[in-house]
N, C-alpha and C positions, 0 to 999 in steps of 0.2 A: 916851636911846637904848635902854636896857634895857626901859623901859616899852613901847616900840613893838615891840621884838624878840620879846618873849614872847607872840607872836601879837598884835601890833598892838593889844593890849587888856589892861587890868588885870582884865577880867571873869573870865579863866580862873583867876586865883588865888583866886577866891572859893570858899567851901565848897559842894560840890555836895549835891544832895538825894538821899535814898535812893530807889531804884526797883527794889524786889524783883521786881515783876512782869516787868520787862525782863530781869532776870537769869535768870528761870526759862526763858526762851526760849534762853538761851545754852547752849552745850555745857558741862555740869558738869565741873569738873576732878576727876580721880580719880588715885590713886597709880598710876604706871606708864603713864598714858594716852599720853604722848608716845611712849614706846618702842613701845607696842602699835599706835598709829596708823601709825608708820613701818613696822613689821613687816608689817602688813596691806597697806599700799600696795605695798611691795616685793614681797610675795608675789603680789598681783594682777598686778603688772607682769611678774613672772617667768613666771607661768602664761600670760598673754597673749602674751608674747614667744615662749615655747615653741610655742604654737599657731601663731603666725605663721610662725616659721622652719621648722616641720615641713612646711609646704606649699611645694613647689617652684614651683607656679603656682596662686594662689588661684582657686577656682572662680568667685568674683565679684570684680569690680573693686573696689579700695579706694576710699574716698570721694574726692571731687574735690580735697580739700586737697592730697594728695601727688601727684595726677595733674597738677595745673595747671602746676607748675614743677619741672623737673629741677634737679639741683645746678648744672649748667652755666648754666641760665637764671637761677637765683638769683644766681650769681656775676657774671653780666653784666646784672643789672637796670639799667634806665635811671634815672639820678638827675639832678636839676637844681640842687640846693642848693649845690654847691661853687662852680660858675662861672656860675650863672644861664643855663645852656644844657644840653641833653641830652648825657650822656656815660655810659659804662659804669662800673658800680660797681667792677669789678675794675681799671680803668685810672685811677681818680681818684687824684690826689696829695694825699689827705687821709685821716684816720681817720674813716671814715663807716660807719654801720650802718643797714640798712633794716629796719624792722618792717613786714612785708607785711600785707595784708588777712587772709590765712590765719593769720598769727601772732596777730593781734589776736583772732580768733575762737577759736583753739585754746588760747590762754592763759586764756580766760574773762574777759578784761578788760572791765569795765563803764565804765571811764573812761580818759582819756588817760594820767594818771600811772601807772595800773596796767599800761598797755601798754609802759611804759618800764623795767620792772623788770629785764629780762634783757639789758642792753646793757653791754658792758665800758666802763669809764671813766665811767659815769653813776651818780650817787648818787640813789636814790629812798628817802626815809624818810617814813613816815606819822606825822603828829603827833597827829591826833585823827580824828574822824569825817569831817572835811572838808578839813583842811589837810595839805599835804605840804611837805617840804623837798627840793628837787630842784636839782641842779647837775651839772656835769661837771668833773672834775679838781680837786676841792677847793673850799673856801670855801662849804660848805653851810650852810643856815639857812632859817628861815621867811621871811626877807627877803633871800635869796640874790640877788645883783645882777650876775652875770657870765655869764648865759645868755640868749640871744635866742630867743624862741619865736614861731613864725608858724603861723597856721591859714589855709590857702589864700592865702598871701601877705600876710595881715593881721598886723601885729605886735601882740602882746597885752600888752606890758610897760606898767607904770604909771610915770609920772614921779615918783610919790610916793616910791618907793624904788628905781627902776630894776629892778624884779623883776616877778614874775607872781603874781597872785591865782589859784591853781590851782583853787579851788573853783568858779569860773565859766568855766573853759576846758573846753568840752564839745563833743561832736559826736554825731551818730547813728552809733554805732560800726560798724554794718553798712555804712555808706557810706564808710568810710575806705579809700582806695586803698593808701596806704603812709605811713609816718612816717620821714622821713630825718633822721638824727641825726649831726651832725658834732661830734666831740670836737676841741677846739682852736679857734684863732681863725678867725672867718669875716668879719672886719671889712672885708677888702678889697672885698667886694661887698655886705655887709649893713650895715656901718657900726658906730657906737658901740653898746656893750653886747653885741656878739657877741664876747666876750672869751675865755671858756673853751669855748664851743660854741654850736651852733645846732640847734634842733629845729623841723622844718618838717613840719606835718601837712597832707597832701594828700588831699582827698576825690575820689571818683569823679565823672566827668562824668555829666550827667543821662541821656545815651543808654545808659549801662551800669547804670542803676538803674530800669528799666522794670517796671511791674506793681506789685502790692501785696505788702508785707511787714509782718507783724505779729509782735511779739515781747513776751515778758513773763516774769516769774518772781518768786520770793520766797525768803527764807531767814531765818536768825537775825540776821545783821547787815544784809543788804539786805532790809529788811522787805517791800518791794514795789517793782517797777520794770516799766515797760512802754513800748512805743512802736510807732508805725506810720509807714510811708512808702509813698507812692504815686507812681509815675512814669508819665508819658504823653507824647503828642506834640502839637505845635502846628503842624501842617503837615509837609511832607516833610523839612525841614531844621532843625527846632527841637524840642527836647525839654525837659521840665520834671520836677521832682519836688518834693513837699512832704512834710514830716515833723513829727512831734510826739513828745515823750518826757517821762517824768517818773520820779522815784524818791523813795523814803522810806527813809532810812538810820537805823538804830538808833544810839544814842550809843556812844562809846568807853567804855572802862572805866578806873576809877581803880586804883591799885595794891592798894587794899583789896578789889577785885572788885566794887565798887558801880558802877552806871551813872553816867557823868560828866555827864549832862544836857545833851549837845550834839547832840541829834537834828538831822538835816539833811534838808530837803525842797527840791526844785527842779524846775521844769518848763521845757522849751525847745521851740521850734518854728522852722521855717525853710522857705525855698523856694530853688530854683535853676533857672535857665533857661540852656541852651546852644543857641546859634543859629549855624549856618554858612551864611550867605547865598550864599557862593561857595566855590570850591575853595581860595581863598587867604585868606579872611577868617573870623574867628570872634569871637563876642560872648558873654560870660558875665555874667550878673546873678545875684546871690545875696544872701541876708540871713538873719539869725537874731535871735530875741528870747528872753529868758529872765526868769524871776522866781522867787525862792525865799526861804526863811526858815531861819536857823541859830539854833537855840535856845541860850541861855546859862544856866547855873545861877544862880539868884537875881538875874536881870536880864532885861530885855526882849530879845526875839529880834533878831538881826542880820538886816536886810532887804537883799537884793541883787536888782538888776534891771539890764537893759541890752539893747542891740541893736546891730546893725551892718548895713551895706549895702555891697556891693562890686560894681564894674563893671570888666570887663577886655575890651579889644579887642586882637586880634592880627592881623597880616598876615604871611603866609609868602611871601617873595620867591623862595626856593630852599631846597634842603636845608640850606644853611649860612648863610642870611640870613633874618632876621625882625625884626619891630617889635612892641613891646607897649606899650600905654598902660593903666595901672591906676590906679583911684581908689577910696578907701573912706572911710566915715564910721563912727565907733564911739562909742557912748555907754554909760557905766557909772555906776551909783549904788550906793553902799555905805553903810549906816547902822548903825553900831555904837553902841548906846545908852551914854551916859555916857562915851564915848571920842572918837569923831569921826564925821563924815559927809563923804564925798567924792563929788562929781559931776564926771565927766571927759568932755570931748568932744574927739575926735581927728579931724583931717582929714589925709588923705595922698594925694598924687598922684605917680606915678613914670612916667617914660618910659625904656624900655630898647631898645637897638638892637644887633643882632648882624649882622656882615657879614664877608665873606671878601675882603679887598682884593687878594688874589693872592699867589702864591708860597707862603711857609710860614706866613703869618699867619692867625689866626682871632680877630677883635677883638669884644669886647663892651663897650659903654659905656652910660651912663645918667645922668639927672639926676632930682632929686626935691625935694619940699617936704613937710614934716610940721609941722602946727600943733596944739597942745594948749591947751585952756582948762580949768583945774583950779580947782574951788571947794571949799574945805574948811570945814565948820562945826565950829569948835573946841569943846572942853570945858574945864572947869577943870583937868583932869589934864594935858593937853598941847595944843599949838597949832602950826599952820603959819602963819607970818606973813611976807608978807601972806596973807590967807585966799584971795584970788583971784589967779591968776597965769596969764598967757598966754605960751607959749614957742614959738619958731619955729626950725626946723632946715632948712637948705638943704644939699643934697648933690649931688655928682657923682662918678662913678667911671669908670675905664677899665681893662680887663684884656685882655691880648693873649697868645694861646697860639701858640708857634712849634714846628713839628714838624720833626724831623730824622731821618735814617737810616730813611727809609721809614715814618715815624710810630712808630718804636720808641723815640725819645727826644723828649719833649715838655717844653718850658720855658714856664712861665706867669709873667708879671710884671704888676703892676698896683697901683692904690692907690685908696682912697676918700678923698674930701676933703669935710669938713663944716664948717659954721659954725653954732654955737648961741649963744643969748643969754647964757650964763654964761661960757664960756671962750673964745669966739671961734672961730678957725680951728683945726681938727684934721686931721691927716693919718694915714692908716693903710695903709702899703704892705705888699706881700707878694710873695714869689717862691716858686714851686713847680717841682719837677722830677719827672718820672716816666720811668723807663727800663724797657723790657721786654727783658731779656736773652734770653728765650725765650718761646714761646707759653705763655700762662696764668701768666706770672710778671711781677710788677711791683714794682720797688723805687722808692720815692718819698721825697722830702725836701722840707721847707718851712721858710721863715723869714718871720716876720710881726711886725708891730707893731699893737697894738690898744689902744683906750682905753675906759674906762668913765666917761662924762660925769657931772657932778654931778646928784644927784636933789634933791628938795625936802627930804628928811631931812638931807642934807649941809649945806644952806644956810639952810633956813627953819624948822628944828625947834626948839621951845622947850618945856621942862618945868620948872615948870607953865606954864599959859597966861599968867600975869601975874607981874611981878617980886615978890620976888627969885627969879631963875631958878636951877635946879639944873643944867640942861644946856641948851646953845644950839648951834645950827649955826653955820657960819662963812661969811660972804659971800665969803671968799677961798678957799674950798675949790676945789681944782683937779681935773682929770681924773686918774683912776688910769691907769697905763700898764703894758702888758704887752709884753715882747719874748720871742718864742717860737721855739724850734727843734724840729723834728719829723723823725722818720725812721721809715719803715715798709716792710713787705713783705707782698704779697698773692700767693697761689699756689693753683692747683688742682693739688695734688700727685698726684692720681690721679682716675680717673673718679668715685670715690665720696668723695673727700676734698678739701675746700677749707679754707684757713686764712688768717688775717691777724694781724699783730702790729704794734704801734705803740709807739714810745718818744717821750718829749718832755722838754724842759728849758725851764721858764718862769721868767723873771725879772720881778718886779713892783716898780714904783716908785710912790711917792706913794699908797700904800694908806691907807684911812681909819684914823685913830687917835682914841682918846678921851683927851684931855688933862685932867689934874686942875685944878680951879679954886681958889676959887669964881669964877664957876660953871664946871663942867666944860664943855669945848667940843670940837667935832670939828675935826680937822686932817688933814694928809697926811704923817704922820710914821712910817709903818710901811713896810718894804720886805721883800723876801724872794724865795725861789725855791721852785719845786716841780718834781719830776721823777718819772717813773714809767714803767710798762709796762702795756700792755693787749693782750690776745690772745683770740682765739676761733677755733674750728674747727667744721666741720660734716661729719659722717660719715654716709653713707648705708649703714647696716648691711645692709639688704636693700631690695627694691623698696617695702616698706611700713613701714620703720622708719628713722627719722632721729634722730640725737643731736647735740646742740650744747653743748660745754663752753666756759666763758669764765673769764678771770682778770683782775683789776685789782690792781696794786700802786702805791701812791702814797706819796710822802714830801713833807712840807711843812716849810719852815724860815723862820719869820718873825721879824723883829727890829725894834726901834725905831731910829730915827735919833738922832744926838746931840742932847740937849736935850729929848727926849720924856719925858713922865711917864706914858705909857700902860702899863697893866698888864692890860688886858682883851682888846684886839683881837688881840694876838699869840697868844692862846689858841685862835684859830680853827684852829690846827693840829690840835686835838683834836675838831673838829666833823665831820671826814671820816674814814672808816675807812682804815687803812693797807693793808688787803687785803680783797678780795671774790672769791668764787668762785661759779659757778653751773653747773648741768647741766640741760639740757632734753632730754626724750625725746618724740618724736611717733610714734605707732604706729597704723597702719591695719589693722584686722582684717576678716575676711569679714563679710558681711551688713551692710555699711555702718556698722560700729562703729569709733570712734576712741578711743584712750586717750592722754592727754597727762599727763606728770608732770614736775615741775621742783623742784629744790632750790636754795636760796641759802644761802651762808655769809658773814656780814658781820662785819667786825672791830669792836672796841669803839670808842666815842666818848668819850675821856677827859674832854673839856671839858663834857659834858652832866651827869653821866656816864651813858652807856648801855653795858651790858656786851655782849660778843660774843654773837651769836645765830645760829642756823640755823633755817630754816623750809622748808616744802614746800607746793606747790600741785599740784592734780590735777584732771583733767577727763575725764569719760566721756560720750560722745555717740553717739547713734544717729540716722541719717538714712535711713529705710527707702525713701523716694523723693525726688525732687527737691524736693518741697514742704516737708514737715514735718521738723523736727529737734528732738530732746529731749536735754537735757544736764543733768548734775549736776556742780557745781563745788565743790571744797573749796579754801580759801585759808588760809594761815598755820596749817597743820595740826599742827605738832609741839608747840605749847604752847596751853593754854587762853587765855592772854593774855601779852603781852610788850611792852616799849617799843622803839620804833625811833628816837625823837628827843624832846628836851625835858628841861628841868631838873626835878629831883625836886619842887620846890615847886608846879609847875603841870603835872606830867606826866600824860599820858593814855596808855593802852596799847591795842595792837591786839588784837582778839579773834579767836579761831578762827572761821572763817566757812564755812558750807555753804549753797548755794542751788541751786534747780532752775530751769531755763529752758526755755521752749518757743518755737520760731520756726517760722513758716509763710510760705512764699513762694508766691504765687498767680500 
């Protein structure tokens, strides 16, 4: 298990090569630089703030970022991820955060993981130049397996370990409409593996991405990146867009400040067509393809490639009734020299129907099928046996929302039912309540059951590939089970202030354990509980200045069941920080200038061990007209380099990064 966990490869433990030329491009560490950088940033922010507040009415309108959405509009954003139907963000009975298109742009995020940095309850730790450890509410790791990730409704988890290869989850960032992030179980509508949360990346429809957009830039860590997108029409009711993008990323750093030799290059392109042949029907077709190379020190490069195709048809019967049929195909290929190669084909089809049977009820139900064919080419170091495996999952779900007291009290009950080839029948019920005691106030509560079904690591994993084995999976491995209780409050306390807070208590049973051998084997002999608090607020200081603070507090208590010999898996308590804090500031100045600044404070990870750290990001942009925009972005500014995740023997560190970016809209 450890051989796969330390980034699915033994290659990272090998001694890296020296790369002095790459280090010359890095920002050289100097005594006092961290304090100096922070002082300069804060001084610039103070000067800019003073200039903005000194004007009662700016002579020029601030950039469109802050004009597009007022605080009220942000508080009432329409989301679909909680119940698979449109509903107001402020009225949902779930801990949900929305990363808007403007957030993505103003954070300077060049990838989906970087866009998730400032969300309470979410842990984002960069491992090296391409890998991330991402989860919600604990159990973080490079093979974290309790978070479901969707891109335009396409699930991107791998059955290899029930997690996500984040290096190949990408999108044209200018086309992202919003990212809906649910902390807590979403299994009632999304099924197995939506245990601790759901991330749903939603891109804009083609009608809203017309014309030509060209973007590109370079820096010390992001050595070069660029992309282009063009949108046009196919008649009066059909729109399309095509895009292509590519980047070249410098290697991460070793603790010795030498380059780690893990340069990362990847290119991706895609197309989308949206057609509305009538007022009630809509058809969407889209697809993406990518290919890249991930260098490894003293070994051949890891080659990655893949593609997908999605088709979705919808019919709107009324404001409260619609039907959706969605199907997609996904192909991935990952070749890690001397470790393993995996080829995965996924087929998925889902039918969802929403209707209003009358009275108080609003019912959503659906059925689906998911098939995966996995082929692993093993190496002497490790093996998945059998090397080829086909898995089938059949699902159905139903969820009904009942409204009382003139829609001030809403009760939602439902369940997902699944049948998989490993554990058979699984049920995942949930109940939610939302009460609005007054306008712009929502108190909500939820009780849920979710499962994490077995992956190939749990049942088919062998180290080494031939006997005598040191570690084996278990054909009797069962689904991990979560029972969760949640309570939250959302409020627009004033015209300029919104806030939300969520608390939770999670009880886990049958978690994965590593039992001593010989050989060592995987079993379900760890149990435990987690509980915590997540909060954030948004304050509109002035018409042009907005600040958003956030906090996460987490406690984990894991223990083995009687008879277990596990001494490693219970240490996962130390893989997630007990406390995280962040503060974001978005300021619009005259003459179409914007200044964004953010700081993060992350607690230590005792099991890695990674010390507590604080860091800052900043962005300065100028958009003189609607077409061009110039920006300079600094990331991880407070230290020349520092670790966010990973054990010392194979640790990589995140470098201070500065890049310039130009975007032109025609």
